[in-house]
C-alpha positions as CSV (number, residue, x, y, z in Angstrom):
1,M,109.2,116.8,97.4
2,G,107.4,119.9,98.8
3,V,103.7,120.0,98.9
4,N,102.4,119.1,95.3
5,I,105.6,120.1,93.8
6,S,105.8,116.8,92.0
7,S,102.0,116.6,90.9
8,P,100.4,113.4,89.7
9,R,100.6,114.9,86.1
10,L,104.3,115.4,86.4
11,A,104.8,112.0,87.9
12,A,102.7,110.5,84.9
13,T,104.8,112.3,82.4
14,V,108.2,111.1,83.9
15,S,107.0,107.5,84.1
16,G,105.5,107.6,80.8
17,A,109.0,108.8,79.4
18,S,110.7,105.5,80.8
19,R,112.3,103.2,78.3
20,P,114.4,100.1,78.5
21,G,117.9,101.1,79.5
22,R,116.7,104.5,80.3
23,E,114.2,103.9,83.1
24,T,112.4,106.8,84.7
25,L,110.1,106.6,88.0
26,G,107.5,109.4,88.3
27,T,107.2,110.3,91.9
28,I,104.1,112.0,93.6
29,S,104.8,114.4,96.3
30,G,102.8,112.7,99.1
31,T,103.0,115.4,101.7
32,A,99.6,117.0,102.6
33,V,97.8,115.4,99.6
34,D,94.6,115.4,101.6
35,R,94.8,119.2,101.9
36,V,95.8,119.5,98.3
37,M,92.9,117.4,97.0
38,A,90.4,119.0,99.4
39,Q,91.4,122.5,97.9
40,M,91.2,121.2,94.2
41,L,87.6,119.9,95.0
42,K,86.5,123.1,96.7
43,K,87.7,125.1,93.8
44,G,86.0,123.0,91.2
45,G,86.7,122.9,87.6
46,I,89.0,120.5,85.7
47,D,91.2,119.4,88.5
48,A,88.2,118.5,90.5
49,S,86.8,116.6,87.6
50,D,89.8,114.7,87.2
51,I,89.9,113.7,90.9
52,I,86.3,112.6,90.8
53,N,87.0,110.4,87.8
54,A,90.1,108.9,89.4
55,L,87.9,107.9,92.5
56,A,85.3,106.2,90.3
57,D,86.8,102.8,91.0
58,F,87.5,103.4,94.6
59,P,86.4,100.1,96.3
60,F,84.4,101.9,99.0
61,P,82.0,104.3,97.1
62,E,80.2,105.5,100.1
63,V,83.4,107.0,101.4
64,V,83.9,108.9,98.1
65,E,80.4,110.1,98.2
66,R,81.0,111.6,101.6
67,V,84.2,113.4,100.6
68,I,82.8,114.8,97.2
69,K,79.6,115.8,98.9
70,K,81.5,117.9,101.6
71,Y,84.2,119.5,99.4
72,H,83.0,119.6,95.8
73,N,82.3,123.3,94.7
74,N,82.3,124.2,98.5
75,P,85.1,126.8,99.0
76,K,84.1,127.7,102.5
77,V,84.2,124.3,104.0
78,G,86.8,123.6,106.6
79,I,89.3,120.7,106.5
80,P,89.7,118.5,109.7
81,P,92.7,119.1,111.9
82,F,95.2,116.6,112.8
83,K,95.0,115.0,116.1
84,V,96.8,112.0,117.6
85,D,93.7,109.9,116.9
86,L,92.6,110.8,113.5
87,S,88.8,111.5,113.0
88,R,86.9,109.3,110.4
89,E,86.3,112.2,108.3
90,L,90.0,112.8,108.0
91,I,90.9,109.2,107.5
92,D,88.3,109.3,104.6
93,L,90.0,112.3,103.1
94,I,93.5,111.0,103.4
95,V,92.7,107.5,101.9
96,C,90.9,108.9,99.0
97,A,93.5,111.5,98.2
98,N,96.2,109.2,98.1
99,Y,94.3,106.8,96.1
100,A,93.3,109.5,93.5
101,F,96.7,110.8,93.2
102,V,98.4,107.4,92.5
103,K,95.5,106.7,90.0
104,L,96.0,110.0,88.3
105,A,99.8,109.3,88.1
106,K,99.2,106.1,86.4
107,Q,97.2,107.4,83.7
108,G,98.4,107.3,80.0
109,H,101.2,104.6,80.5
110,N,101.8,101.1,81.8
111,N,105.1,102.0,84.0
112,P,105.7,102.1,87.6
113,V,105.0,105.1,89.8
114,S,106.1,106.2,93.3
115,I,104.8,108.3,96.0
116,N,107.0,110.1,98.5
117,Y,106.3,110.8,102.3
118,L,108.3,112.6,105.0
119,E,108.9,110.3,107.9
120,K,108.8,113.0,110.3
121,I,105.1,113.7,109.3
122,G,104.0,110.5,110.8
123,M,100.4,111.0,111.7
124,P,98.9,110.5,108.3
125,H,101.3,107.6,107.3
126,L,99.0,104.6,107.9
127,A,95.9,105.9,106.0
128,S,98.2,107.4,103.4
129,I,99.9,104.3,102.5
130,Y,96.8,102.4,102.5
131,G,95.2,104.7,100.0
132,A,98.3,104.4,97.8
133,M,98.2,100.7,98.1
134,L,94.7,100.4,97.1
135,A,95.6,102.3,94.0
136,D,98.3,99.7,93.3
137,V,101.3,102.1,93.9
138,D,104.5,100.4,92.7
139,Y,107.3,102.2,94.9
140,V,107.3,104.2,98.1
141,T,110.2,106.6,98.9
142,M,110.7,108.2,102.2
143,G,113.1,110.5,103.8
144,A,113.3,113.1,106.6
145,G,113.8,110.6,109.4
146,I,114.7,106.8,110.0
147,P,111.7,104.9,108.3
148,L,112.4,101.5,110.1
149,G,108.8,100.7,110.7
150,I,107.5,101.4,107.0
151,P,108.0,97.9,105.6
152,A,105.9,96.2,108.5
153,I,102.9,98.6,107.5
154,F,103.1,97.3,103.9
155,Q,103.1,93.7,105.2
156,A,100.3,94.2,107.6
157,F,98.0,95.7,104.9
158,S,98.8,93.0,102.3
159,E,97.8,90.4,105.0
160,K,94.6,92.5,105.7
161,K,95.6,93.0,109.3
162,E,96.0,96.1,111.5
163,A,99.1,98.2,111.0
164,T,100.8,100.2,113.7
165,Y,103.3,103.0,113.4
166,N,105.1,104.8,116.3
167,I,105.2,108.6,116.1
168,S,107.3,110.9,118.4
169,V,105.3,112.8,120.9
170,I,106.9,115.6,123.0
171,G,107.0,114.6,126.8
172,R,106.2,110.9,125.9
173,K,109.5,108.9,125.8
174,D,108.1,105.9,124.0
175,G,106.0,108.0,121.7
176,Y,102.5,107.0,120.6
177,D,101.4,104.1,118.4
178,M,99.1,105.0,115.7
179,K,96.7,102.1,114.5
180,F,94.7,101.5,111.5
181,N,92.7,98.4,110.7
182,P,91.2,98.8,107.2
183,K,88.7,96.0,107.6
184,K,87.3,97.5,110.8
185,F,87.4,101.0,109.5
186,F,85.4,100.2,106.4
187,G,83.3,97.6,108.1
188,Q,83.4,95.1,105.2
189,D,85.8,93.0,103.3
190,I,88.8,94.6,101.8
191,P,90.3,94.0,98.6
192,D,93.8,92.3,98.0
193,V,96.7,94.9,97.9
194,K,100.3,94.3,96.7
195,V,103.4,95.2,98.7
196,P,105.1,98.2,96.9
197,K,108.9,98.3,96.7
198,F,110.5,100.5,99.2
199,L,113.4,103.2,98.7
200,P,114.6,104.9,101.7
201,I,116.1,108.4,101.3
202,I,119.3,108.7,103.2
203,S,122.1,111.2,103.7
204,T,124.9,109.0,105.3
205,D,126.2,105.5,104.7
206,A,126.1,105.0,108.5
207,L,122.1,105.1,108.1
208,A,122.2,102.7,105.2
209,K,124.0,100.3,107.3
210,I,121.4,100.6,110.1
211,L,118.6,100.2,107.8
212,H,120.2,97.2,105.9
213,K,120.7,95.4,109.1
214,R,117.4,96.0,110.7
215,I,115.0,95.7,107.8
216,R,117.1,93.5,105.4
217,G,115.5,92.2,102.5
218,L,112.4,94.5,102.8
219,F,113.7,97.2,100.4
220,E,115.2,97.7,97.1
221,G,118.1,100.0,97.6
222,F,118.8,103.6,98.7
223,I,118.3,107.1,97.4
224,I,121.4,109.2,98.7
225,E,120.6,112.9,99.2
226,D,123.8,115.0,100.4
227,P,123.9,118.2,102.2
228,R,123.7,120.3,98.9
229,A,120.6,118.8,97.8
230,G,117.3,121.0,98.0
231,G,115.3,120.2,101.1
232,H,118.0,118.5,103.0
233,N,117.5,119.5,106.7
234,A,119.7,117.1,108.6
235,P,122.1,119.3,110.7
236,P,125.8,119.0,110.2
237,R,127.2,115.8,112.0
238,G,129.0,116.1,115.3
239,G,127.5,119.5,116.2
240,A,129.6,121.3,113.6
241,K,128.6,124.7,112.3
242,D,128.9,123.8,108.6
243,Y,128.8,120.7,106.6
244,G,132.1,119.0,106.1
245,E,134.0,115.7,105.7
246,R,131.7,113.9,108.1
247,D,128.7,114.6,106.2
248,E,130.2,113.2,103.0
249,V,128.9,109.7,102.0
250,N,131.4,106.9,101.8
251,F,130.7,105.3,98.5
252,Q,132.9,102.4,99.0
253,N,130.8,101.5,102.1
254,M,127.7,101.9,100.0
255,Q,128.9,99.4,97.5
256,D,130.0,96.9,100.2
257,I,126.3,96.8,101.3
258,G,125.6,95.3,97.8
259,L,122.3,97.1,97.0
260,P,121.6,99.5,94.2
261,Y,121.6,103.3,95.2
262,W,120.7,106.6,93.2
263,L,122.2,110.0,93.8
264,A,119.8,112.6,94.4
265,G,120.4,116.5,94.5
266,S,123.5,118.3,93.1
267,Y,124.7,115.4,91.0
268,A,122.9,116.1,87.8
269,S,123.7,118.9,85.4
270,P,122.2,120.1,82.1
271,E,125.2,118.4,80.4
């Protein structure tokens, strides 16, 4: 799920191939989609036109107008930096990008689509998730951390309330609470949004137990990624130099939890 590795076009193709008994879920790489969309708009051409068309139904047209006016066919314009308190300009870009990418992934079929985020890249989560929910995203997957606070974001936005997400800050023991209130930000009534289904990405059955205990009933199951999977960056358990038995998932424990799970990375083959 690197930057734009699973593009909206690829996600649409995968979801479009879903059939009863052979379900597939197209998943968009949600990492840095604000940067990706801005670069596409700056370059112009077909990709930019697709984005502009995808934003045609965005419920706050004045936001879209600002974003397109700044970036479209303007290759030298800069993109706002990330700070703990996001600028209005950056939030505009993040919300629009996530909305556009989900809309593009939903084109050409009627099947569910997902978007993937990395928990450790926490600053854009609130605006990203809200943009995806505005576009009626069906699933959210998340790994690279322990995403205990994500279901509460879904719930807050579905109730048209302010959402909070705590991010780690070096030198600050309790981290920092990011906040986003869509009604206050957009300054008007906001549309209803549905709660997407949530699939945490985990690498140990111990984490599965923690998530099941602390956010029970708020997610659909697990995606299990072992050390052989591309992109897995958790260090070996217990301070070991190499991955070993302690890093192996106990699948009996997973079955005892009673939720479905999917195996990601190194399990598939051409056969």
